[in-house]
C-alpha positions in Angstrom: 210.9 109.9 215.8 209.2 107.0 217.8 208.9 107.4 221.4 210.4 104.7 223.9 208.5 104.0 226.6 209.2 102.2 229.9 206.8 100.4 232.1 207.2 100.5 235.8 206.0 97.8 238.0 203.8 98.8 241.4 204.2 96.8 244.6 200.8 95.1 244.1 201.8 93.7 240.9 204.7 91.7 242.1 205.0 88.1 243.3 207.6 87.8 246.3 209.4 84.7 246.8 211.3 83.6 249.9 215.0 82.7 249.9 216.9 80.6 252.4 220.5 81.8 252.8 223.1 79.8 254.6 226.2 81.9 255.5 228.4 79.1 257.2 231.9 80.2 256.0 230.9 82.9 253.8 232.8 86.3 254.1 230.7 89.0 255.9 230.6 91.8 253.5 230.4 89.6 250.3 227.4 87.7 251.5 225.9 91.2 252.6 226.2 92.6 249.3 224.3 89.4 247.8 221.5 89.6 250.4 221.0 93.3 250.0 220.7 92.8 246.0 218.2 90.1 246.8 216.1 92.3 249.1 216.3 95.2 246.6 214.8 93.0 244.0 217.9 93.7 241.6 218.1 90.1 240.4 214.5 90.7 238.5 214.1 92.0 235.3 211.1 94.1 236.5 213.2 95.9 238.8 212.0 99.6 239.8 214.4 101.9 241.8 211.5 103.6 243.9 209.5 100.7 244.2 209.8 97.8 247.0 210.1 94.8 244.4 212.3 92.6 246.5 212.2 89.3 248.0 212.2 88.1 251.7 215.6 86.7 252.8 216.1 84.3 255.6 219.9 84.3 256.8 220.8 80.8 258.7 223.8 80.0 260.1 224.6 83.9 261.1 227.2 83.0 263.8 229.4 80.9 261.5 229.8 84.0 259.4 233.8 84.5 258.5 235.7 87.6 259.2 239.1 87.8 257.1 242.3 89.3 258.3 242.4 90.9 261.8 238.6 92.0 261.6 237.5 89.6 264.6 239.6 91.2 267.0 240.3 94.7 265.3 236.9 95.7 263.7 234.8 97.8 266.2 230.9 98.1 266.2 229.9 101.5 267.9 226.8 102.4 269.5 225.6 105.2 271.6 223.6 105.3 275.0 222.3 109.1 274.2 224.0 110.2 277.5 227.0 112.5 277.3 230.2 110.4 276.6 228.1 107.4 276.5 229.8 105.7 273.1 230.1 102.0 273.4 232.5 100.2 271.2 232.6 96.3 271.2 234.9 94.5 268.9 233.4 92.1 266.4 234.5 89.1 268.4 232.4 90.4 271.4 229.5 91.1 269.2 229.4 87.8 267.8 229.2 86.1 271.2 226.6 88.4 272.5 224.6 88.9 269.6 225.4 86.3 266.7 223.1 88.1 264.2 224.0 91.6 264.6 227.1 91.7 262.1 224.7 90.5 259.2 222.1 92.6 260.3 224.2 95.9 260.3 226.3 95.3 257.2 223.1 94.5 255.1 221.2 97.7 256.7 224.0 99.8 255.6 223.9 98.5 251.8 220.1 99.4 251.8 218.7 102.8 250.5 218.4 105.2 253.4 215.0 106.4 254.2 211.1 105.1 254.0 212.0 102.6 251.3 215.0 101.1 253.0 213.1 100.7 256.1 210.5 98.9 254.3 213.3 96.7 252.6 215.0 95.9 256.0 211.7 94.5 257.4 211.9 91.3 254.7 215.2 90.2 256.2 215.1 87.6 258.9 218.4 86.5 260.4 218.9 83.4 262.5 222.3 82.5 264.4 221.4 78.5 263.6 220.2 76.4 261.0 216.7 76.5 262.3 214.1 78.9 261.2 210.1 79.4 261.6 209.4 80.1 258.0 209.1 76.6 256.6 205.3 77.5 255.9 206.2 79.8 253.2 208.3 77.2 251.3 211.5 79.2 251.0 213.9 78.0 248.1 217.6 77.5 249.0 219.7 80.3 247.5 223.6 79.7 247.2 225.6 82.7 247.3 228.9 83.2 245.4 231.7 82.5 248.1 233.9 85.1 246.1 233.9 87.1 242.9 
């Protein structure tokens, strides 16, 4: 019986692309899954689960991301000050006013693998609250995300 062989790509053999994603009017979770998909490299035929084969993603207009239902006032983001009783909870509305890039950043980070590979993938995500970004020299291509599926 003939053996089937599978090939794996090494990180040095990959060509990384830059994607610009405009999330103006898109739902947070649906956009985050597609961004994580691009960061992970699952859209490529050479995807290997244990290798960083994804692309760079620049997210613009993060302040205009959409929350469905009552999530804008009801969804809470928690953090801890590392002191006893130091849990701080803020609603999505306050987080958007204070740090507009935080909801996208947290949503995408939670969808990436945990551990060294996930931390490496997360460094390729660049999030900006407005349409301006300093990555024009990398010649990023505009990528349109599906608004719903």
